[in-house]
C-alpha positions as CSV (number, residue, x, y, z in Angstrom):
1,X,326.1,81.8,143.6
2,X,327.6,85.0,144.2
3,X,328.2,85.1,140.1
4,X,324.6,84.2,140.1
5,X,323.7,87.3,142.3
6,X,325.8,89.5,140.5
7,X,324.8,88.3,136.7
8,X,320.9,89.0,138.0
9,X,321.7,92.7,138.6
10,X,320.2,95.3,140.6
11,X,316.6,93.3,140.8
12,X,318.7,90.7,143.2
13,X,318.7,92.8,146.0
14,X,315.1,92.9,146.8
15,X,314.9,89.4,145.9
16,X,317.8,88.5,148.2
17,X,315.9,90.6,151.2
18,X,312.9,88.4,150.1
19,X,314.4,85.3,150.4
20,X,315.8,86.0,153.8
21,X,312.8,87.2,155.3
22,X,311.1,83.9,153.9
23,X,313.7,81.8,155.5
24,X,313.1,83.9,158.9
25,X,309.3,83.2,159.0
26,X,309.8,79.9,158.0
27,X,312.2,78.9,161.0
28,X,310.0,81.2,163.2
29,X,306.8,79.4,162.4
30,X,308.1,76.0,161.7
31,X,309.5,75.9,165.4
32,X,306.3,77.3,166.7
33,X,304.2,74.7,165.0
34,X,306.5,71.9,166.0
35,X,306.5,73.2,169.6
36,X,302.4,72.8,169.6
37,X,302.8,69.6,167.8
38,X,304.5,68.4,171.2
39,X,301.6,69.3,173.3
40,X,299.3,66.5,174.0
41,X,296.1,68.5,173.9
42,X,293.9,65.6,174.0
43,X,295.2,64.5,177.4
44,X,295.1,68.3,178.7
45,X,291.3,68.0,178.1
46,X,290.7,64.8,179.4
47,X,292.4,65.6,182.5
48,X,291.0,69.3,182.8
49,X,287.4,67.7,182.5
50,X,288.2,65.5,185.2
51,X,289.1,68.2,187.5
52,X,286.2,70.4,186.6
53,X,284.2,67.4,187.7
54,X,285.7,67.3,190.9
55,X,285.1,70.9,191.1
56,X,288.7,71.5,191.2
57,X,288.8,74.9,189.2
58,X,292.0,76.4,190.8
59,X,294.0,73.1,189.7
60,X,292.2,73.4,186.3
61,X,293.5,76.5,185.7
62,X,297.0,75.8,186.9
63,X,297.1,73.3,184.3
64,X,296.1,75.3,181.6
65,X,298.6,77.9,182.7
66,X,301.6,75.3,182.8
67,X,300.5,74.0,179.3
68,X,301.9,76.2,177.0
69,X,300.1,76.4,173.4
70,X,296.6,78.3,172.1
71,X,294.3,75.8,173.3
72,X,295.2,75.7,176.8
73,X,295.4,79.6,177.1
74,X,291.6,79.8,175.6
75,X,290.7,77.4,178.3
76,X,292.3,78.9,180.7
77,X,290.3,82.3,179.7
78,X,287.3,80.4,180.2
79,X,287.9,78.9,183.4
80,X,289.0,82.3,184.8
81,X,285.7,83.3,183.4
82,X,284.2,80.6,185.3
83,X,285.7,81.3,188.8
84,X,284.8,84.9,188.3
85,X,281.4,84.4,188.0
86,X,280.2,81.5,189.8
87,X,277.7,83.4,191.4
88,X,275.7,83.0,188.4
89,X,275.6,79.1,188.6
90,X,271.7,79.7,189.1
91,X,271.4,81.1,186.0
92,X,273.3,78.9,183.8
93,X,272.8,80.6,180.6
94,X,274.2,83.7,181.7
95,X,277.1,82.1,182.8
96,X,277.7,80.0,179.8
97,X,277.6,83.5,177.5
98,X,280.0,85.1,179.6
99,X,282.1,82.2,179.5
100,X,282.0,81.9,175.8
101,X,282.6,85.4,175.0
102,X,285.4,85.3,177.0
103,X,287.0,82.2,175.2
104,X,286.0,83.7,171.9
105,X,287.8,87.0,172.5
106,X,290.6,85.4,173.6
107,X,290.6,82.9,170.5
108,X,291.2,85.9,168.3
109,X,294.0,86.9,170.3
110,X,295.6,83.4,170.5
111,X,295.3,83.0,166.6
112,X,296.7,86.1,165.9
113,X,299.9,84.7,167.7
114,X,299.7,81.5,165.8
115,X,299.4,83.0,162.0
116,X,301.9,86.1,163.1
117,X,304.0,86.7,159.9
118,X,302.0,84.9,157.7
119,X,301.6,88.3,155.8
120,X,305.1,87.9,155.4
121,X,304.8,85.0,153.5
122,X,301.8,86.4,151.2
123,X,304.0,89.5,150.7
124,X,307.0,87.9,149.3
125,X,304.9,85.1,147.1
126,X,303.4,88.1,145.5
127,X,306.5,90.3,145.0
128,X,309.1,88.1,144.4
129,X,307.5,87.4,140.9
130,X,307.1,91.1,140.2
131,X,310.7,91.7,141.2
132,X,311.6,88.5,138.4
133,X,309.6,90.1,136.1
134,X,311.1,93.4,136.6
135,X,314.9,91.9,136.2
136,X,313.2,90.3,133.0
137,X,312.4,94.0,131.6
138,X,315.8,95.6,132.5
139,X,317.8,92.9,131.4
140,X,316.1,93.0,128.0
141,X,316.5,96.1,127.8
142,X,320.1,96.0,128.4
143,X,320.1,93.3,125.6
144,X,318.3,95.7,123.2
145,X,320.9,98.8,124.3
146,X,323.5,96.5,123.4
147,X,322.2,95.2,120.0
148,X,321.9,99.1,119.4
149,X,325.4,100.1,120.0
150,X,328.2,100.0,117.5
151,X,330.7,97.5,117.6
152,X,328.7,95.3,119.8
153,X,329.8,92.0,121.0
154,X,327.6,88.9,121.5
155,X,328.5,88.9,125.3
156,X,326.9,92.4,125.9
157,X,323.7,90.8,124.2
158,X,324.4,87.7,126.5
159,X,324.6,89.4,129.7
160,X,321.6,90.9,129.7
161,X,319.7,87.9,128.6
162,X,321.4,86.5,131.7
163,X,320.3,89.1,134.0
164,X,316.2,88.6,132.6
165,X,316.7,84.8,133.2
166,X,318.3,84.9,136.4
167,X,316.1,87.2,138.3
168,X,312.7,85.5,136.7
169,X,314.0,82.1,137.7
170,X,314.9,83.4,141.3
171,X,311.3,85.5,141.7
172,X,309.5,82.4,140.5
173,X,311.7,79.9,143.3
174,X,311.5,82.5,146.0
175,X,307.5,82.7,145.5
176,X,306.9,78.9,145.5
177,X,309.3,78.9,148.9
178,X,307.0,81.4,150.7
179,X,303.6,80.3,148.9
180,X,303.9,76.6,149.7
181,X,304.9,76.9,153.2
182,X,302.2,79.3,153.5
183,X,299.5,77.0,152.5
184,X,300.8,74.5,155.2
185,X,301.2,76.5,157.8
186,X,297.4,77.5,157.0
187,X,296.4,74.1,157.3
188,X,297.9,73.9,160.6
189,X,296.5,77.2,161.9
190,X,292.9,75.8,161.1
191,X,293.5,72.6,162.7
192,X,294.5,74.4,165.9
193,X,291.6,76.7,165.6
194,X,289.1,73.6,165.5
195,X,291.0,71.7,168.5
196,X,289.9,75.2,170.2
197,X,286.8,75.2,169.1
198,X,286.0,71.7,170.4
199,X,288.2,72.0,173.7
200,X,285.7,75.5,174.2
201,X,282.7,73.3,173.4
202,X,283.6,70.6,175.9
203,X,283.8,72.8,178.5
204,X,280.7,74.7,178.0
205,X,278.8,71.3,178.0
206,X,280.5,70.1,181.6
207,X,279.8,73.4,182.8
208,X,276.1,73.2,181.4
209,X,275.8,69.7,182.8
210,X,276.8,70.2,186.1
211,X,274.4,73.3,186.7
212,X,271.6,71.1,185.3
213,X,272.5,68.9,187.6
214,X,272.7,70.8,190.7
215,X,269.6,72.4,189.9
């Protein structure tokens, strides 16, 4: 491995940095999505709706506060807004609009946290092949320089070609290691956003129903 880094020339340094950044982001986001997968959001939503039905809003808020994850955080924002503006219960449309805005605003914050460092993967996916192509060019320049030198040996040409091939392969492999997980993470974040939308709609529907019954 060390010999490949040496044979790859100077372009292997930024490629090595790209690989380090990619591995760090994959570990960080992988653990974050794993932790989210361990949270039973369906059970949370069911318990939350039961507590709201029983008018135990404080307990529902505490349940959300003690449950990690973006879904519970957005629901907590909605419940806090509901508790703060319960005096508007007679004007249900105003109450629902305030709650919806609170949850919508916090959804952006929550999704930013979910998609944190995604930009690193897209940058590496774009930059790594370019670094590899640059190494290809510098390697071929070295090869032609060796060819034009007086009394050249085949080893000089081979070294330049090796540099070109190694950097190209490294750039493509690093790009694949960034782009494929990025697409997987995007799909996971889209599912989380869908869960947030569904949970928010359930909460708003329940509040609207309860307000209608009271009227």
